C-alpha positions as CSV (number, residue, x, y, z in Angstrom):
1,M,-45.9,-33.1,37.5
2,F,-45.5,-36.3,35.0
3,M,-44.0,-35.6,31.1
4,S,-44.4,-37.4,28.0
5,T,-40.9,-39.2,26.6
6,K,-42.9,-36.6,23.6
7,D,-42.8,-33.7,26.3
8,A,-39.7,-34.8,27.8
9,I,-38.0,-34.8,24.4
10,I,-39.7,-31.2,22.8
11,A,-38.8,-29.1,26.1
12,K,-34.8,-31.0,25.4
13,G,-35.1,-29.5,21.0
14,K,-36.2,-25.9,23.0
15,T,-33.7,-25.9,25.2
16,W,-30.6,-27.2,22.7
17,W,-32.0,-24.6,19.5
18,K,-32.1,-21.7,22.5
19,Y,-28.3,-22.5,23.5
20,T,-27.6,-22.9,19.6
21,K,-29.5,-20.0,19.4
22,V,-27.1,-18.0,21.7
23,G,-23.3,-20.0,20.7
24,T,-24.2,-18.8,17.4
25,M,-25.0,-14.5,17.8
26,V,-21.9,-14.4,20.4
27,L,-19.9,-16.7,17.6
28,L,-21.1,-14.2,15.0
29,A,-20.3,-11.4,16.9
30,L,-16.7,-11.9,18.0
31,F,-16.0,-12.9,13.8
32,L,-17.2,-10.1,13.2
33,T,-15.0,-7.5,15.9
34,F,-11.7,-9.6,14.2
35,L,-13.3,-8.9,11.5
36,L,-13.5,-5.1,11.9
37,Y,-10.1,-5.0,13.9
38,L,-8.4,-6.5,11.2
39,I,-10.1,-3.7,8.8
40,F,-9.6,-0.7,11.1
41,A,-6.4,-1.7,13.1
42,D,-3.0,0.0,12.0
43,Y,-0.8,-3.0,12.3
44,S,2.6,-0.5,12.4
45,E,3.5,3.2,11.6
46,G,6.6,4.4,9.9
47,T,8.4,6.9,7.3
48,R,9.8,6.4,4.4
49,T,12.6,8.3,2.5
50,G,13.0,8.8,-1.2
51,Y,12.4,9.7,-4.8
52,V,8.5,8.8,-5.8
53,T,8.3,7.3,-9.2
54,K,5.0,6.4,-10.0
55,I,1.8,8.0,-8.5
56,S,-1.5,7.0,-10.6
57,R,-5.3,6.7,-10.3
58,K,-5.8,3.1,-11.0
59,G,-8.6,0.4,-10.2
60,Y,-11.9,-0.8,-12.6
61,I,-14.6,-0.1,-10.0
62,F,-12.6,0.9,-6.7
63,K,-10.2,4.2,-8.6
64,T,-7.5,4.3,-5.6
65,Y,-4.4,6.0,-6.2
66,E,-0.7,3.3,-6.2
67,G,3.3,4.9,-5.7
68,E,6.0,3.7,-6.3
69,M,8.9,4.6,-4.5
70,N,12.5,4.5,-5.0
71,F,14.8,4.8,-1.7
72,G,17.8,2.9,-2.3
73,F,20.1,2.8,-4.9
74,F,22.5,-0.6,-6.3
75,G,23.4,-3.5,-3.3
76,G,26.9,-3.1,-4.2
77,S,29.0,-6.1,-3.7
78,V,27.0,-7.8,-1.0
79,N,24.6,-8.5,-3.2
80,N,26.0,-9.2,-6.1
81,G,26.1,-6.0,-8.1
82,K,22.0,-6.5,-8.5
83,P,19.5,-4.6,-7.7
84,S,17.9,-3.9,-4.0
85,E,14.8,-4.1,-3.2
86,T,15.2,-0.6,-3.5
87,I,11.1,0.2,-5.1
88,W,8.2,0.7,-1.9
89,Y,4.9,0.4,-3.6
90,F,2.5,2.5,-1.6
91,S,-1.6,3.5,-1.6
92,V,-3.1,6.6,-1.0
93,S,-6.4,6.9,-0.1
94,N,-7.0,11.2,0.4
95,A,-7.3,12.6,-3.1
96,N,-5.4,16.0,-1.8
97,V,-2.2,14.0,0.0
98,A,-2.7,11.8,-3.5
99,K,-1.7,15.6,-5.1
100,D,1.4,16.3,-3.3
101,V,3.4,13.5,-3.6
102,E,2.0,13.9,-7.4
103,N,4.1,17.0,-7.0
104,A,6.6,16.5,-5.7
105,S,7.4,13.0,-8.1
106,K,6.8,15.9,-10.9
107,A,9.6,18.3,-9.3
108,G,12.0,15.5,-8.1
109,H,12.3,16.3,-5.3
110,K,13.1,14.5,-2.2
111,V,10.2,13.6,-0.4
112,T,8.8,11.9,4.0
113,L,6.5,9.7,3.2
114,H,3.6,8.6,6.3
115,Y,2.9,5.8,6.4
116,K,0.5,3.4,8.2
117,Q,0.6,0.1,7.6
118,K,-2.7,-2.2,7.7
119,Y,-3.1,-6.2,8.2
120,V,-4.7,-7.0,5.8
121,K,-5.8,-4.7,1.7
122,I,-9.5,-4.2,0.8
123,A,-10.1,-2.9,-2.8
124,L,-12.0,0.9,-1.4
125,R,-8.5,1.6,0.8
126,G,-6.2,0.5,-2.0
127,E,-3.7,-2.5,-3.7
128,T,-1.5,-1.8,-0.7
129,E,-1.0,-2.3,2.4
130,Y,0.6,0.9,3.4
131,L,-1.5,4.1,3.3
132,V,0.6,7.4,3.0
133,Y,-1.6,9.9,5.0
134,K,1.2,13.0,4.9
135,V,4.0,14.3,2.3
136,E,7.2,15.6,3.7
137,S,9.4,18.0,1.5
138,T,13.4,16.6,2.0
139,T,16.1,19.4,1.8
140,D,19.1,17.4,0.8
141,S,22.0,18.4,-0.1
142,S,24.0,15.4,-1.1
143,A,20.6,15.2,-4.0
144,P,21.8,14.7,-7.1
145,P,20.9,18.0,-8.9
146,A,17.7,17.5,-11.3
147,A,19.4,18.0,-14.5
148,I,22.9,18.7,-15.6
149,P,23.6,21.9,-17.0
150,P,25.9,22.1,-20.9
151,T,29.3,22.1,-20.5
152,N,30.6,24.3,-23.5
């Protein structure tokens, strides 16, 4: 059967458009899979031990719990007497865990925070990529007392 040039061009165009649509759908599916992986997958998981110095609920639209933990002291001669990076910033997505962190902060107890590090920060989860999901109280006999009793 003989096709005119116009019919051949239309047939080629339909074939090209079909492959373009399939290719676009495949690329979109790959992009969405990659995006979901970045949002829900964990980069790392671990613990940090120290004293919680701050926990607050903040945010303009999405209110999240944000905290700071001090897990060290001065660097000594290694850093020429300057404070080393001992403040760790974290987010808490669960209100009950945030309450436990707040109680530990008020009491001045040394705690171990279990966290999952995400690939990306998302405003719905918090301002940091470190999401605390569990709090353990740490008993440390070498910890400084909460208050020094007065001497007479």
